[in-house]
C-alpha positions in Angstrom: -24.5 24.3 33.8 -27.5 25.5 35.7 -29.8 23.0 37.3 -33.0 22.4 35.3 -36.3 23.7 36.6 -38.0 21.5 39.2 -40.9 19.3 38.3 -43.8 18.4 40.6 -43.0 15.6 43.0 -45.0 12.4 42.6 -47.2 11.3 45.4 -46.3 8.8 46.8 -42.5 9.4 46.5 -40.7 7.0 44.2 -37.3 5.8 43.0 -36.5 4.8 39.4 -34.7 1.5 38.8 -33.3 -0.5 35.9 -35.6 -3.6 35.4 -32.6 -5.8 34.6 -30.2 -5.2 37.5 -32.3 -3.0 39.9 -29.8 -0.1 39.9 -30.9 3.4 40.5 -28.0 4.7 38.4 -30.1 5.3 35.4 -30.3 8.1 32.8 -32.8 9.6 30.3 -32.1 11.8 27.3 -33.7 15.2 27.1 -33.9 18.3 25.0 -33.3 21.6 26.7 -33.7 25.2 25.6 -31.9 28.3 26.9 -34.2 30.8 28.8 -32.4 34.2 28.4 -34.8 35.9 30.9 -34.1 33.4 33.7 -30.5 32.7 32.5 -31.0 28.9 32.8 -31.6 25.8 30.7 -35.1 24.5 30.8 -36.2 21.0 29.9 -38.4 20.9 26.8 -38.8 17.2 26.3 -37.7 14.0 28.1 -37.2 11.2 25.5 -38.4 7.6 26.0 -34.9 6.0 25.7 -33.2 5.1 29.0 -29.7 3.9 29.9 -28.4 2.1 32.9 -24.9 3.0 34.0 -24.6 -0.3 36.0 -25.6 -2.5 33.0 -23.8 -0.3 30.5 -26.6 0.0 27.9 -30.2 0.6 27.1 -32.6 -0.1 29.9 -36.3 -0.4 30.7 -37.2 1.5 33.9 -39.5 0.8 36.7 -40.8 2.9 39.6 -40.7 1.8 43.2 -42.6 3.5 46.0 -40.5 4.8 48.9 -41.9 3.2 52.0 -41.2 5.2 55.2 
């Protein structure tokens, strides 16, 4: 599978964490569409639901600023 197109980087830079356990091993569901011209999958929509691989279930997510 081809990597999805890039999205603008937030400023300041952030990491995304599970609010329950603090893990960064989190996922979001998305819908993608095939772009025949570019020969790649493109993200159409990112859904609200999130999962934490560490907790093993649905999760709420929080952003943390990366401090240099």
